[in-house]
Steps between C-alpha positions, in 0.01 A plus 500: 500500500610854435375785724501841329481808726397773254582833663381829355736789534433792743328809388653774284409869473323416175291237670381758750434753224298227323727525193545202277856386542529175299842469326632835635789453739377674815654438839328456837376791697582551871172323582589211269840453669324502836256236373781284380670526837184394680469203263867408558442488877229236440720227343859386456684489165631165613165333448541542119705278276496746210409871465396659176376850416403730222778717371306822562633725785182472716531122502877474539499758783223304677690177455822643646324633801338167556795277430807714584813329355327182376539419131223652300443394139341781279264396224383734228203279437360600843454865398164663534279525189581797280209741506575680176357849481366476853854488651550793740134615486263530786149349479343855466738583211422174325121567520555832319739372230391140444158456666337256258795267447585510871154405615485211252851383611397509866194302421683225320882549444527160323270623216569869489848642453665832592719667235860383516428292807613135541200287401365301805529168328863563424556620859336186630721278281818689610421463873393138479810417301750647756310363799465159345877494447562606863277210620679245269839606633400488867336163565448437870601852590351817656549802274445877542404703199497883546307657217190716415126495558413435137752212485340329803151583371543354153656186645213450741255573231635191312485285810149600618358535141162630613622812676532843334851635455459810720376303800823294482730792541643513857594802717853644522738315723265198522573132501317254278587128519457249218593130518585277207466127544448220249453744216230698681510857634310594814447836653573463878503863617402823329597857578623454854580843647480420876863613539400854397237532776778587751466865398126494555512391861 
């Protein structure tokens, strides 16, 4: 059996501004670094046999806070989906510039495309390819994968089949656990953020 701990990076300033980040290489905000530190306090790097991450700054910075000097393997295939003309824009700006296309895309991103954006089917194929390879290379191991909300969401969409994509996207600095055994993938934990509640007490 392979246990995958899918960890979404901490928040960025763009996340808080509700800007579409996608393939843009944006680093963590101060809040995001704090979230990663709280997450690091909740588990030890020693429990993982391998650690992978997206090569975008917000993921690599999160991974380094979590795993300190442990070996971290960057994977370009774990990048967030490219949002095309939406990159860098806030929701309010998009409504003004691309209202019709945006609403159709939000309703069903698998059918409706955004100009210059990575198609959802291609994104799904890319993510499933890299995660399937990670699973094949790590039989019997526990693996951490630090990546993006959309990456985790599209992977879970393929596992659950009957769930909408947007409902499968977890919160920043969350943990989602998937197990692979006998050729089957099972979702064991989704969007665990209990480690972040310390600030709320």
